[in-house]
C-alpha positions as CSV (number, residue, x, y, z in Angstrom):
1,M,-59.2,180.7,42.6
2,P,-62.0,180.0,40.4
3,R,-61.3,178.4,37.0
4,G,-63.8,180.5,35.0
5,T,-64.1,184.1,34.2
6,K,-67.6,185.8,33.9
7,L,-68.0,188.1,31.0
8,R,-71.0,190.2,30.9
9,R,-72.3,190.9,27.4
10,Q,-74.1,194.1,26.7
11,A,-77.6,194.0,27.7
12,A,-80.2,193.4,24.8
13,P,-82.2,196.3,23.7
14,R,-85.8,196.3,25.2
15,P,-88.5,195.2,22.8
16,L,-90.9,197.8,21.5
17,L,-93.8,195.8,22.8
18,P,-93.7,193.8,26.0
19,I,-94.6,190.2,25.7
20,A,-98.0,190.7,27.3
21,L,-98.9,193.3,24.7
22,R,-98.0,191.4,21.6
23,R,-101.1,189.2,21.2
24,P,-103.5,192.3,21.8
25,A,-101.4,194.3,19.3
26,A,-101.8,191.6,16.7
27,L,-105.5,191.5,17.3
28,L,-105.6,195.3,17.1
29,V,-103.7,195.3,13.8
30,T,-106.4,192.7,12.3
31,G,-109.2,194.9,13.6
32,C,-107.8,198.1,12.0
33,A,-107.3,196.2,8.7
34,A,-110.9,194.9,8.8
35,L,-112.4,198.3,9.7
36,T,-110.5,199.9,7.0
37,A,-111.5,197.5,4.4
38,S,-115.1,197.7,5.4
39,L,-115.3,201.4,5.2
40,A,-113.5,201.4,2.0
41,L,-116.0,198.9,0.5
42,A,-118.8,201.0,1.8
43,F,-117.7,204.3,0.3
44,A,-115.8,203.3,-2.8
45,G,-116.4,205.7,-5.6
46,Q,-118.8,208.0,-3.6
47,A,-118.9,211.7,-3.4
48,R,-121.3,212.2,-0.6
49,P,-121.6,211.7,3.2
50,D,-123.6,208.9,4.6
51,G,-126.0,209.2,7.5
52,L,-123.4,209.0,10.1
53,D,-121.1,211.5,8.3
54,A,-123.9,214.0,7.8
55,A,-124.9,214.1,11.5
56,T,-121.3,214.0,12.9
57,D,-119.9,216.6,10.4
58,A,-122.7,219.0,11.3
59,H,-121.9,218.8,15.1
60,V,-118.1,219.2,14.4
61,R,-118.7,222.2,12.2
62,G,-121.1,223.7,14.7
63,A,-118.5,223.3,17.4
64,L,-115.4,224.4,15.6
65,G,-116.9,226.7,12.8
66,R,-116.9,229.8,14.8
67,Y,-113.1,229.6,15.4
68,G,-111.8,230.3,12.1
69,A,-108.2,231.1,12.5
70,Q,-107.7,228.4,15.2
71,T,-109.5,225.8,13.1
72,H,-106.9,226.4,10.2
73,L,-104.2,226.2,12.6
74,L,-105.3,222.9,14.0
75,A,-105.9,221.5,10.6
76,G,-102.3,222.4,9.6
77,L,-100.8,220.2,12.2
78,G,-101.4,217.2,10.0
79,G,-99.6,218.7,7.1
80,L,-96.4,217.5,5.5
81,G,-94.1,220.1,7.1
82,P,-95.3,219.8,10.8
83,V,-95.4,216.0,10.5
84,T,-91.9,215.8,9.1
85,V,-90.6,218.0,11.9
86,L,-92.4,216.0,14.7
87,T,-91.2,212.7,13.1
88,T,-87.7,213.9,13.0
89,A,-87.7,215.1,16.5
90,L,-89.1,211.7,17.6
91,V,-86.3,209.9,15.8
92,L,-83.7,212.1,17.2
93,A,-85.1,211.7,20.6
94,C,-84.8,207.9,20.4
95,L,-81.3,208.1,19.0
96,A,-80.2,210.5,21.8
97,T,-81.5,207.7,24.4
98,R,-80.0,204.9,22.3
99,R,-83.5,203.5,21.6
100,W,-82.4,202.1,18.3
101,R,-85.7,200.2,17.8
102,G,-87.8,203.3,18.6
103,A,-85.9,205.3,16.1
104,A,-86.6,202.6,13.5
105,L,-90.2,202.5,14.4
106,A,-90.8,206.3,14.1
107,G,-88.7,206.6,11.0
108,L,-90.4,203.8,9.2
109,A,-93.9,203.5,10.5
110,V,-95.0,207.2,10.1
111,P,-93.9,207.5,6.5
112,A,-95.2,204.1,5.6
113,A,-98.7,204.8,6.9
114,V,-98.9,208.1,5.1
115,A,-97.6,206.5,1.9
116,L,-100.2,203.8,2.1
117,T,-103.0,206.3,2.6
118,E,-101.9,208.8,-0.1
119,Y,-100.6,206.5,-2.8
120,V,-102.5,203.3,-2.3
121,L,-105.9,203.8,-0.6
122,K,-107.0,207.1,-1.8
123,P,-106.7,206.2,-5.5
124,L,-108.0,202.7,-4.9
125,V,-111.1,203.7,-3.0
126,G,-111.9,206.9,-5.1
127,R,-114.1,208.6,-2.5
128,T,-114.1,212.4,-3.0
129,I,-115.1,215.5,-1.5
130,R,-115.2,218.8,-3.6
131,G,-113.7,216.6,-6.4
132,D,-110.6,215.8,-4.3
133,P,-109.7,212.3,-3.1
134,C,-110.5,212.2,0.7
135,F,-110.5,208.6,2.0
136,P,-108.6,207.9,4.3
137,S,-107.6,211.2,5.8
138,G,-104.0,211.8,5.3
139,H,-103.9,214.4,8.1
140,A,-105.5,211.8,10.5
141,T,-103.2,209.1,9.3
142,A,-100.0,211.3,10.0
143,M,-101.1,212.5,13.4
144,F,-102.3,209.3,14.8
145,A,-99.3,207.5,13.5
146,L,-97.2,209.7,15.6
147,A,-99.5,209.3,18.5
148,A,-99.4,205.5,18.2
149,A,-95.5,205.5,17.9
150,C,-95.5,207.7,21.2
151,A,-97.7,205.1,22.9
152,V,-95.5,202.1,21.8
153,L,-92.4,203.9,23.1
154,L,-94.1,204.7,26.4
155,A,-95.1,201.1,26.9
156,G,-91.5,200.3,27.5
157,P,-89.8,203.6,28.4
158,A,-86.2,204.1,29.1
159,R,-84.9,203.9,32.5
160,P,-85.7,205.5,34.9
161,R,-89.2,204.2,34.3
162,L,-91.9,206.8,34.3
163,P,-94.8,206.0,36.6
164,G,-97.8,204.4,34.9
165,A,-100.0,207.5,35.5
166,V,-97.6,209.8,33.8
167,R,-97.2,207.6,30.8
168,L,-101.0,207.3,30.5
169,L,-101.4,211.1,30.6
170,L,-98.7,211.5,27.9
171,V,-100.4,209.0,25.7
172,L,-103.7,210.8,26.1
173,G,-102.1,214.1,25.4
174,A,-100.6,212.7,22.1
175,A,-104.1,211.3,21.3
176,L,-105.8,214.5,22.0
177,L,-103.3,216.5,19.8
178,A,-104.0,213.9,17.0
179,A,-107.7,214.4,17.4
180,A,-107.3,218.1,16.5
181,V,-107.3,217.1,12.8
182,A,-111.2,217.1,13.3
183,A,-110.7,220.6,12.1
184,M,-110.3,219.2,8.6
185,V,-114.0,218.0,9.0
186,A,-115.0,221.4,10.3
187,L,-113.4,223.0,7.2
188,G,-115.1,220.6,4.8
189,Y,-112.0,218.8,3.6
190,H,-113.0,215.4,5.0
191,Y,-116.0,213.5,6.1
192,F,-116.0,212.0,9.7
193,T,-115.6,208.4,8.3
194,D,-112.4,209.5,6.5
195,T,-110.7,210.4,9.7
196,V,-111.9,207.1,11.4
197,A,-110.2,205.2,8.5
198,G,-107.1,207.3,8.7
199,T,-106.9,206.5,12.4
200,A,-107.3,202.8,11.8
201,V,-104.5,202.8,9.1
202,A,-102.1,204.7,11.4
203,I,-102.6,202.4,14.5
204,G,-102.4,199.3,12.4
205,V,-99.3,200.3,10.5
206,V,-97.4,201.4,13.6
207,L,-98.3,198.2,15.6
208,L,-97.5,196.0,12.7
209,T,-94.2,197.8,12.3
210,A,-93.4,197.4,16.1
211,L,-94.2,193.6,15.8
212,L,-92.1,193.1,12.8
213,I,-89.1,195.1,14.3
214,D,-89.3,193.0,17.5
215,R,-89.6,189.7,15.5
216,A,-86.5,190.6,13.5
217,A,-84.6,191.4,16.6
218,R,-85.5,188.0,18.0
219,S,-84.3,186.0,15.0
220,P,-81.4,183.5,15.3
221,R,-79.1,185.7,13.3
222,A,-79.8,188.6,15.5
223,G,-79.1,186.4,18.6
224,S,-75.8,185.2,17.0
225,R,-74.6,188.8,17.2
226,G,-74.8,188.8,20.9
227,D,-78.4,190.2,21.4
228,A,-78.7,188.8,24.9
229,G,-78.2,190.3,28.3
230,A,-77.4,187.3,30.4
231,P,-73.9,186.7,31.7
232,V,-71.9,184.0,30.2
233,T,-69.1,182.0,31.7
234,V,-66.0,181.2,29.7
235,P,-64.2,178.3,31.0
236,T,-60.4,178.8,31.7
237,P,-58.2,176.1,30.1
238,P,-56.4,174.0,32.7
239,G,-53.2,175.3,34.0
240,V,-54.0,178.8,32.9
241,S,-54.5,181.3,35.8
242,T,-57.6,183.5,35.9
243,K,-55.5,186.5,35.8
244,S,-53.7,185.5,32.6
245,A,-57.0,184.5,31.1
246,G,-58.5,187.9,31.9
247,Q,-55.5,189.7,30.4
248,N,-56.0,187.8,27.2
């Protein structure tokens, strides 16, 4: 009879970002920060479009301008009410599937990205349209933060694993829905580069949050709480039967 008893600890939660994606994610966070900073410096204090905005905005208005009601509906997707509902639904879905890190990601990253845009960057940059702060776009930030959170969650989906093609289609669908906030440009509430900056803020904040959550979960303190999935062998003291040890 063996002199040891194998006890299996509960499997560790899957990381939000697989190891292979952590370095690219960190580089993308840096790129998003650099892009946002560059645009902020270029448009600080301005109340007019640049050449790129003027050309792009005209195309967007020409494409969507004739769909009045639908354009307003699309623009409303990035509002506080719909974004709150979608974020709550994503958090609840993660909790229902016991993806605690995913719930933390959605519950922290989306509000953080929106708060950074609305309460830090808009007052700091001071770019306006029709007298209202517009850089970065809060609607673009909110919708692309949700899309980026979905993309991170689909990078390591719950079992059974979805086929890669299905996950890619879901990510593209989320990105397409987020891109609907271009309706804000068609309605004259934002310049095109406002939405670009909002997208960069959203992706950067979500990926940074995912990296920090995974890093915190890998800390020694987290590991001491049993955050490991490998079986461990507990030696049985001499003279004590395996059956007795298991009953203890």
